C-alpha positions as CSV (number, residue, x, y, z in Angstrom):
1,X,106.4,9.5,24.1
2,X,102.6,9.5,24.0
3,X,100.6,10.8,26.9
4,X,96.9,11.6,27.5
5,X,96.0,14.9,29.1
6,X,93.0,17.0,29.9
7,X,92.7,20.6,28.5
8,X,91.7,22.9,31.3
9,X,92.3,26.4,30.2
10,X,92.4,27.0,26.4
11,X,92.1,29.6,23.8
12,X,92.8,29.9,20.0
13,X,96.6,30.1,20.7
14,X,97.1,27.3,23.1
15,X,96.2,26.0,26.6
16,X,97.1,24.3,29.8
17,X,97.1,20.5,29.6
18,X,97.0,18.4,32.8
19,X,99.0,15.2,32.6
20,X,101.0,12.9,34.9
21,X,104.1,12.9,32.6
22,X,105.1,15.7,30.3
23,X,107.7,16.5,27.7
24,X,110.6,18.9,28.2
25,X,110.4,22.7,27.9
26,X,110.6,23.8,24.2
27,X,109.7,20.4,22.8
28,X,107.5,20.4,19.7
29,X,104.5,18.1,20.2
30,X,101.5,16.8,18.2
31,X,98.2,17.4,20.0
32,X,95.3,15.1,19.1
33,X,91.7,16.0,20.2
34,X,90.4,12.5,21.0
35,X,86.8,13.5,20.3
36,X,87.3,14.9,16.9
37,X,90.6,13.1,15.9
38,X,91.9,16.5,14.8
39,X,95.7,17.0,15.2
40,X,97.7,20.2,15.7
41,X,101.4,21.0,16.2
42,X,102.3,22.9,19.3
43,X,105.4,23.8,21.4
44,X,105.8,23.4,25.1
45,X,106.1,26.9,26.7
46,X,106.1,25.9,30.4
47,X,106.3,22.9,32.6
48,X,106.0,22.5,36.4
49,X,109.8,22.8,36.6
50,X,110.1,25.9,34.5
51,X,107.3,28.3,35.7
52,X,105.7,29.0,39.0
53,X,102.0,28.3,39.1
54,X,102.2,25.4,36.6
55,X,101.6,22.0,38.2
56,X,100.6,18.6,37.0
57,X,100.9,19.6,33.3
58,X,102.2,21.8,30.6
59,X,101.4,25.1,28.8
60,X,101.4,24.7,25.1
61,X,101.3,27.2,22.2
62,X,99.7,26.1,18.9
63,X,101.9,26.6,15.9
64,X,98.9,27.9,14.0
65,X,96.1,29.6,16.0
66,X,92.9,27.6,15.7
67,X,89.6,28.3,17.6
68,X,88.0,25.1,16.5
69,X,90.7,22.6,17.6
70,X,89.6,22.4,21.3
71,X,86.0,21.7,20.2
72,X,82.6,22.9,21.2
73,X,83.7,24.0,24.7
74,X,85.9,26.8,23.5
75,X,83.3,27.8,20.9
76,X,80.7,28.0,23.7
77,X,83.1,30.0,25.8
78,X,83.5,32.5,23.0
79,X,79.8,32.6,22.4
80,X,79.1,33.0,26.1
81,X,81.4,36.1,26.2
82,X,79.5,37.6,23.2
83,X,76.1,36.9,24.9
84,X,77.3,38.6,28.1
85,X,78.2,41.7,26.1
86,X,74.8,41.6,24.4
87,X,73.1,41.4,27.8
88,X,75.0,44.5,29.0
89,X,73.9,46.3,25.9
90,X,70.3,45.3,26.5
91,X,70.5,46.5,30.1
92,X,71.8,49.9,28.9
93,X,68.8,50.2,26.7
94,X,66.4,49.8,29.7
95,X,64.9,46.6,28.3
96,X,62.1,45.1,30.4
97,X,63.5,42.9,33.2
98,X,61.3,40.0,32.2
99,X,62.8,40.0,28.7
100,X,66.3,40.1,30.2
101,X,65.4,37.1,32.3
102,X,64.2,35.2,29.2
103,X,67.5,36.0,27.5
104,X,69.5,34.9,30.5
105,X,67.5,31.7,30.8
106,X,68.2,31.0,27.1
107,X,71.9,31.5,27.7
108,X,71.9,29.1,30.7
109,X,70.0,26.5,28.6
110,X,72.6,26.7,25.8
111,X,75.5,26.3,28.3
112,X,73.8,23.4,30.1
113,X,73.0,21.4,27.0
114,X,76.4,22.0,25.6
115,X,78.0,20.6,28.8
116,X,75.6,17.6,28.8
117,X,76.3,16.7,25.2
118,X,80.1,17.0,25.7
119,X,80.0,14.7,28.8
120,X,77.7,12.3,27.0
121,X,80.1,12.1,24.0
122,X,83.1,11.5,26.3
123,X,81.2,8.7,28.1
124,X,80.3,7.1,24.7
125,X,83.9,7.1,23.7
126,X,84.7,5.4,27.0
127,X,82.1,2.7,26.3
128,X,79.6,4.0,28.9
129,X,76.6,4.3,26.6
130,X,74.0,3.8,29.4
131,X,75.7,6.4,31.6
132,X,75.6,8.9,28.7
133,X,71.9,8.4,28.1
134,X,71.1,8.8,31.8
135,X,73.0,12.1,31.9
136,X,71.0,13.5,28.9
137,X,67.7,12.3,30.3
138,X,68.5,13.8,33.7
139,X,69.3,17.2,32.1
140,X,66.1,17.1,30.1
141,X,64.0,16.4,33.2
142,X,65.7,19.3,35.0
143,X,64.8,21.7,32.2
144,X,61.2,20.4,32.0
145,X,60.7,21.0,35.7
146,X,62.0,24.6,35.3
147,X,59.7,25.2,32.3
148,X,56.7,23.9,34.2
149,X,57.5,26.3,37.1
150,X,57.7,29.2,34.6
151,X,54.4,28.3,32.9
152,X,52.7,28.1,36.4
153,X,54.2,31.6,37.1
154,X,52.7,32.9,33.9
155,X,49.3,31.4,34.8
156,X,49.4,32.9,38.3
157,X,50.4,36.3,37.0
158,X,47.4,36.3,34.6
159,X,49.4,36.1,31.5
160,X,47.5,33.1,30.2
161,X,43.9,33.0,29.0
162,X,41.7,30.4,27.3
163,X,42.8,32.0,24.0
164,X,46.5,31.5,24.6
165,X,47.9,29.6,21.7
166,X,49.1,26.0,22.4
167,X,47.2,25.5,25.6
168,X,45.3,22.4,24.4
169,X,48.5,20.8,23.0
170,X,50.3,21.6,26.3
171,X,47.5,20.0,28.4
172,X,47.5,16.9,26.2
173,X,51.3,16.6,26.5
174,X,51.2,17.0,30.3
175,X,48.5,14.4,30.6
176,X,50.4,11.9,28.5
177,X,53.7,12.4,30.4
178,X,51.8,12.3,33.7
179,X,50.3,8.9,32.9
180,X,53.7,7.5,31.9
181,X,55.5,8.7,34.9
182,X,52.8,7.7,37.3
183,X,52.8,4.2,35.8
184,X,56.6,4.1,36.1
185,X,56.6,5.1,39.7
186,X,53.7,2.8,40.6
187,X,54.8,-0.4,38.9
188,X,58.6,0.1,38.7
189,X,58.4,-0.6,34.9
190,X,62.0,0.5,34.2
191,X,64.8,0.2,36.7
192,X,67.2,2.0,34.4
193,X,65.0,5.1,34.0
194,X,64.5,5.1,37.8
195,X,68.3,5.7,38.1
196,X,68.2,8.9,36.0
197,X,69.4,11.8,38.1
198,X,67.1,14.8,38.0
199,X,70.1,17.0,38.7
200,X,71.4,16.3,35.2
201,X,75.0,16.5,34.1
202,X,77.5,18.4,36.3
203,X,78.7,21.8,34.9
204,X,81.4,20.9,32.5
205,X,84.7,22.9,32.5
206,X,86.5,23.5,29.3
207,X,88.1,20.1,30.0
208,X,88.7,18.1,26.8
209,X,90.7,14.9,26.5
210,X,93.7,15.2,24.3
211,X,96.9,13.3,23.6
212,X,100.3,14.9,23.3
213,X,102.9,13.2,21.3
214,X,106.5,14.4,21.5
215,X,108.2,15.2,18.1
216,X,111.4,16.5,19.5
217,X,112.9,19.9,19.0
């Protein structure tokens, strides 16, 4: 049997795959990551009928541990844990709160763009090219708005002067994008861009499309 599933909770040793139909307990299966086309052998450790708390899917154990099989989401999860430990270390060293905020914002940015790229890739594979582009544009707009607020806060706090590096380039960029957006909103030049959601892509869980193929015991 072949069945598509969604990886919800994963680590280097295995994971929970949500799927409507599932192989029997103990069955050896071949898992295929539909984004990377990588295949790994695994064994079914639990099904809804064999373990309490498991529903609509199966728990599998990879025959050979592999952190990269589940793709960028797991790598980001591991990196996120490392960054959290680093943040705690910085706090213990009494690092300036503004620097801690910069660090936390950078981590949030990495997580957001990772989720956006993953969702865009999945939409491309499903033939939704336009939807993928709109998601990336929406996330970029959201980040730009946040950066603008931060720059205004720096200005109001007196951390910017006429000698601050890059101010002329920033002003030129802001004027150019202002002209384009004003023209777009005034004349309705692009209906497709008008549909871009400023909210950006929804936070992406570890979810990764996979296919499980039974190989028997």
